[in-house]
LORO-610598 format. One record per residue (C-alpha): x, y, z; residue in one letter. Coordinates in steps of 0.05 Angstrom, whole numbers, padded with zeros to 5 digits, always signed. Layout:
N
XYZA
...
This chain:
494
+01920+01868+01265X
+01849+01845+01274X
+01842+01797+01333X
+01801+01748+01290X
+01858+01739+01241X
+01899+01708+01298X
+01853+01647+01294X
+01883+01634+01226X
+01953+01660+01239X
+01965+01617+01301X
+01949+01551+01266X
+01993+01572+01207X
+02050+01585+01255X
+02036+01517+01287X
+02044+01486+01218X
+02111+01520+01210X
+02133+01498+01279X
+02112+01426+01265X
+02149+01427+01199X
+02215+01446+01232X
+02205+01402+01294X
+02256+01346+01298X
+02229+01300+01352X
+02165+01280+01388X
+02176+01326+01447X
+02183+01386+01401X
+02120+01366+01363X
+02082+01360+01429X
+02109+01427+01451X
+02085+01462+01388X
+02016+01431+01393X
+02006+01446+01467X
+02031+01518+01459X
+01989+01532+01397X
+01925+01499+01423X
+01933+01534+01490X
+01940+01602+01455X
+01878+01587+01413X
+01838+01569+01476X
+01861+01632+01513X
+01846+01675+01451X
+01776+01645+01445X
+01762+01658+01519X
+01789+01730+01513X
+01746+01741+01451X
+01684+01717+01487X
+01697+01763+01547X
+01712+01822+01500X
+01650+01809+01459X
+01605+01807+01520X
+01637+01871+01546X
+01624+01908+01481X
+01551+01885+01480X
+01542+01908+01552X
+01572+01975+01533X
+01518+01984+01481X
+01549+01958+01416X
+01490+01943+01370X
+01525+01923+01305X
+01504+01854+01279X
+01578+01834+01275X
+01635+01858+01318X
+01711+01859+01306X
+01697+01866+01232X
+01752+01877+01180X
+01756+01871+01105X
+01813+01869+01054X
+01801+01862+00980X
+01829+01798+00951X
+01802+01796+00879X
+01765+01859+00859X
+01734+01835+00793X
+01691+01784+00831X
+01686+01828+00894X
+01721+01775+00936X
+01747+01801+01002X
+01780+01773+01063X
+01723+01795+01108X
+01718+01775+01181X
+01670+01788+01238X
+01636+01751+01295X
+01569+01751+01330X
+01549+01710+01391X
+01540+01647+01349X
+01609+01652+01319X
+01640+01666+01387X
+01613+01603+01420X
+01632+01561+01359X
+01704+01588+01363X
+01704+01572+01437X
+01679+01501+01423X
+01731+01491+01368X
+01789+01514+01412X
+01767+01467+01469X
+01764+01407+01421X
+01832+01423+01389X
+01863+01432+01459X
+01836+01367+01488X
+01847+01330+01422X
+01921+01346+01427X
+01925+01309+01494X
+01881+01252+01468X
+01933+01242+01413X
+01993+01249+01460X
+02022+01180+01445X
+01998+01172+01374X
+02045+01133+01327X
+02069+01126+01273X
+02082+01189+01232X
+02067+01235+01291X
+02091+01299+01256X
+02050+01285+01193X
+01988+01269+01233X
+01991+01335+01272X
+02006+01374+01208X
+01941+01350+01177X
+01903+01357+01243X
+01926+01430+01248X
+01909+01445+01176X
+01838+01418+01189X
+01835+01464+01250X
+01856+01523+01207X
+01797+01512+01161X
+01748+01506+01219X
+01771+01571+01252X
+01773+01608+01186X
+01703+01586+01169X
+01672+01612+01233X
+01704+01681+01228X
+01689+01693+01154X
+01634+01740+01130X
+01651+01733+01056X
+01618+01677+01017X
+01680+01658+00977X
+01727+01662+01037X
+01679+01619+01078X
+01675+01567+01022X
+01751+01566+01016X
+01760+01552+01091X
+01704+01501+01087X
+01743+01462+01035X
+01808+01469+01075X
+01772+01436+01133X
+01745+01378+01092X
+01806+01356+01050X
+01852+01333+01108X
+01798+01284+01132X
+01815+01236+01075X
+01887+01227+01097X
+01873+01230+01172X
+01825+01172+01166X
+01858+01135+01108X
+01928+01134+01140X
+01917+01136+01215X
+01848+01105+01219X
+01826+01034+01236X
+01780+00982+01207X
+01755+00995+01137X
+01793+01061+01136X
+01806+01067+01061X
+01733+01054+01045X
+01709+01102+01099X
+01758+01157+01078X
+01738+01151+01004X
+01663+01149+01020X
+01668+01210+01065X
+01709+01249+01014X
+01664+01233+00955X
+01600+01250+00992X
+01627+01314+01022X
+01657+01336+00956X
+01589+01322+00923X
+01558+01367+00976X
+01611+01420+00962X
+01592+01419+00888X
+01519+01435+00906X
+01544+01487+00955X
+01587+01522+00903X
+01528+01526+00855X
+01485+01553+00911X
+01537+01606+00930X
+01543+01629+00858X
+01467+01632+00854X
+01465+01676+00916X
+01520+01721+00889X
+01489+01733+00821X
+01418+01734+00849X
+01439+01791+00894X
+01465+01831+00835X
+01536+01805+00829X
+01565+01865+00866X
+01585+01836+00934X
+01602+01771+00968X
+01594+01800+01038X
+01540+01763+01076X
+01514+01824+01113X
+01509+01865+01049X
+01473+01809+01011X
+01423+01802+01069X
+01401+01874+01055X
+01387+01857+00982X
+01328+01820+00953X
+01345+01756+00916X
+01289+01741+00866X
+01239+01689+00891X
+01250+01642+00832X
+01325+01641+00844X
+01314+01627+00918X
+01268+01570+00899X
+01324+01539+00857X
+01386+01555+00899X
+01360+01547+00970X
+01355+01470+00967X
+01424+01466+00934X
+01456+01509+00989X
+01418+01474+01045X
+01435+01405+01020X
+01507+01426+01008X
+01515+01445+01080X
+01466+01392+01104X
+01509+01335+01078X
+01562+01355+01129X
+01507+01362+01182X
+01486+01289+01170X
+01419+01307+01137X
+01379+01245+01119X
+01388+01211+01070X
+01458+01241+01059X
+01484+01218+01126X
+01513+01150+01108X
+01585+01175+01105X
+01583+01196+01178X
+01580+01130+01216X
+01635+01098+01173X
+01678+01160+01179X
+01670+01164+01254X
+01683+01090+01264X
+01748+01090+01225X
+01777+01157+01246X
+01832+01162+01300X
+01809+01188+01368X
+01825+01262+01362X
+01800+01264+01290X
+01734+01234+01313X
+01731+01287+01367X
+01743+01344+01318X
+01700+01312+01264X
+01637+01302+01307X
+01651+01357+01356X
+01665+01414+01307X
+01666+01395+01234X
+01594+01372+01232X
+01575+01439+01263X
+01598+01474+01200X
+01538+01443+01167X
+01486+01470+01216X
+01521+01538+01220X
+01523+01544+01144X
+01450+01524+01136X
+01429+01578+01185X
+01479+01633+01167X
+01479+01625+01091X
+01419+01586+01065X
+01364+01610+01112X
+01390+01680+01127X
+01404+01700+01055X
+01345+01663+01023X
+01286+01669+01072X
+01234+01659+01017X
+01268+01595+00995X
+01268+01572+01068X
+01193+01585+01071X
+01181+01547+01006X
+01225+01486+01022X
+01223+01488+01098X
+01168+01435+01108X
+01202+01384+01063X
+01269+01391+01099X
+01233+01391+01166X
+01206+01321+01149X
+01277+01298+01130X
+01307+01325+01195X
+01252+01292+01236X
+01270+01226+01203X
+01344+01240+01219X
+01329+01250+01293X
+01288+01186+01302X
+01325+01142+01251X
+01393+01159+01281X
+01369+01141+01351X
+01337+01075+01328X
+01400+01057+01289X
+01443+01068+01350X
+01401+01017+01389X
+01420+00959+01344X
+01495+00973+01338X
+01547+00932+01375X
+01608+00976+01360X
+01619+01032+01410X
+01639+01082+01355X
+01580+01064+01311X
+01534+01074+01370X
+01561+01144+01381X
+01563+01158+01307X
+01489+01143+01297X
+01475+01182+01361X
+01510+01241+01327X
+01465+01233+01266X
+01405+01239+01313X
+01432+01299+01352X
+01457+01336+01291X
+01390+01323+01259X
+01359+01357+01319X
+01401+01419+01304X
+01374+01426+01233X
+01304+01408+01258X
+01305+01465+01308X
+01333+01515+01257X
+01277+01498+01208X
+01225+01513+01262X
+01246+01586+01253X
+01229+01611+01322X
+01278+01650+01365X
+01275+01599+01421X
+01284+01538+01376X
+01342+01571+01339X
+01376+01588+01405X
+01365+01516+01425X
+01397+01493+01359X
+01461+01532+01374X
+01461+01506+01446X
+01452+01436+01417X
+01512+01447+01371X
+01554+01467+01431X
+01528+01412+01477X
+01535+01357+01425X
+01604+01381+01406X
+01629+01375+01478X
+01595+01310+01497X
+01609+01273+01433X
+01682+01294+01437X
+01683+01266+01508X
+01650+01202+01483X
+01700+01191+01426X
+01759+01207+01471X
+01736+01155+01522X
+01721+01103+01468X
+01790+01113+01438X
+01822+01104+01507X
+01782+01041+01521X
+01798+01013+01452X
+01872+01028+01461X
+01872+00982+01521X
+01823+00927+01503X
+01834+00928+01427X
+01760+00919+01415X
+01700+00964+01409X
+01650+00906+01408X
+01604+00913+01468X
+01593+00838+01468X
+01666+00828+01487X
+01668+00881+01541X
+01643+00876+01613X
+01662+00895+01684X
+01706+00954+01663X
+01685+00997+01723X
+01730+00956+01770X
+01788+00954+01721X
+01789+01026+01697X
+01744+01067+01743X
+01765+01136+01719X
+01749+01122+01646X
+01685+01086+01666X
+01659+01143+01708X
+01676+01191+01650X
+01636+01146+01603X
+01576+01147+01651X
+01578+01223+01654X
+01581+01227+01578X
+01523+01179+01572X
+01481+01218+01622X
+01495+01283+01584X
+01475+01248+01519X
+01408+01225+01546X
+01393+01294+01575X
+01404+01289+01650X
+01388+01356+01684X
+01451+01392+01706X
+01489+01371+01643X
+01491+01405+01575X
+01444+01358+01538X
+01384+01376+01581X
+01385+01451+01572X
+01398+01445+01497X
+01343+01394+01482X
+01292+01428+01527X
+01304+01494+01491X
+01296+01460+01424X
+01231+01425+01441X
+01200+01485+01477X
+01216+01531+01418X
+01191+01480+01367X
+01125+01471+01403X
+01111+01545+01399X
+01081+01534+01330X
+01006+01529+01335X
+00995+01488+01272X
+00987+01413+01274X
+01044+01397+01225X
+01099+01429+01266X
+01072+01402+01331X
+01067+01331+01304X
+01139+01335+01280X
+01160+01360+01349X
+01124+01303+01384X
+01157+01252+01338X
+01225+01283+01349X
+01216+01280+01425X
+01212+01204+01419X
+01287+01205+01409X
+01296+01222+01483X
+01267+01154+01503X
+01306+01117+01449X
+01370+01151+01470X
+01360+01129+01542X
+01351+01057+01517X
+01418+01052+01480X
+01458+01093+01530X
+01435+01054+01591X
+01442+00988+01554X
+01514+01002+01535X
+01533+01029+01604X
+01504+00968+01638X
+01536+00919+01589X
+01608+00944+01586X
+01619+00976+01655X
+01582+00932+01704X
+01577+00858+01718X
+01636+00809+01719X
+01694+00816+01672X
+01692+00755+01626X
+01760+00766+01592X
+01819+00749+01638X
+01865+00792+01595X
+01824+00853+01611X
+01839+00845+01686X
+01911+00865+01671X
+01892+00931+01640X
+01910+00999+01670X
+01868+01062+01680X
+01877+01129+01646X
+01946+01163+01643X
+01956+01236+01662X
+01947+01263+01592X
+01882+01224+01582X
+01856+01246+01650X
+01870+01319+01634X
+01832+01316+01568X
+01773+01280+01599X
+01768+01327+01659X
+01770+01389+01614X
+01712+01362+01573X
+01672+01341+01634X
+01680+01410+01665X
+01656+01442+01600X
+01595+01395+01595X
+01576+01407+01668X
+01590+01482+01663X
+01542+01491+01605X
+01489+01449+01640X
+01495+01485+01708X
+01504+01557+01683X
+01472+01561+01614X
+01444+01632+01618X
+01506+01671+01596X
+01514+01626+01535X
+01440+01626+01516X
+01438+01702+01525X
+01499+01709+01481X
+01468+01666+01428X
+01396+01693+01429X
+01418+01764+01415X
+01453+01741+01351X
+01397+01694+01331X
+01345+01750+01332X
+01365+01787+01268X
+01367+01722+01228X
+01299+01700+01254X
+01271+01770+01241X
+01294+01763+01169X
+01257+01697+01164X
+01194+01723+01197X
+01187+01784+01152X
+01154+01741+01099X
């Protein structure tokens, strides 16, 4: 059996285990066992992949396998990974593992919640290992559909509205994406759905002109591309803690990954034609998201608009089409996934105690819950790009790679995008000062307790990952840059 298929088989076995579980302890046992196996498998895959590359393996994708599903349309269950896929699988496994502990005491309908959570995880893992267009789209849809129930049933606030808005906008993006995938398939001759094989074929320029924007927007909606981002803040704000972690930490990365792997790689001429327009939109996303976060008073909305800004930076860097900027974009995906998961975990833990996310009603939490407060400070410092944490290395790589363009247009966009660093510092430091320091003005908050063991474990795991990426980024960036090179080479051949 191919090792990559285990990333789908383990979640499916988790679904079976959850279905037959009879009490909360059994449900927790299934989740901890399954998520631990996924994390170990992802770590083993990363080590094996690096080993094969060091031994001289030069294939674009490793651990490949293919089984015919539907011969008339050339649909295959095709899997394979490169360095980008490996780090995305590692990120996904970390978020699923820590999200399990962040949901340790979730009620009601615990079994049903974890069933949908695991199904969403199945789609995410399947998406990152797929090298067949149809299979990738199928897993993409599997990852999106559970979000409606996870938010609509277990969410808070305007959860029904947020769930419906998210579903309608993402399904609209999926419709564009399906048209784009069919355009790629028939434009490449209608003989294969394999991404690597299509990349060797020449899709006619006119078809690329039509189908590139459809494919890019289809994936870009999930990546919070302006002006299709409006589902994201409402979805984040209403989702339960672990779903917010998986949603912002991993699900939004499907958008950036798809834009790079599918739209840009398979339609380089279309990327050249439409690149400047989308670059303007992503520049707006970066700055608009940061400015919007400044004026929010809800902790989740602040982090949600921050995610719009940081995910916009991913698409921005990809559209710069340099090796350094694209490497920075993948690092930014990884960094943002870890630190935003940490943010949402901490916000959920604070909300579970104070029953409010309004920063105007919170103050002096550092003395009351020091562990959670210190964790929030670390997440904030990572978000604003403090050296030694993941945000710094990712953003520096993005901006250095983007500024490599000699023309005025690209450099002006880069300078505008760098303004987000200052704006981010404003809203992060403002929130940290407001809710953590000073005198506690609510007597009820003085009775609150700090983090429990399960919460501490989840937070510590995420902090270690954020600090690890910031202090030792070379092995990750080296892993990514080798896989970015063939895609950038394809784009630069024009």
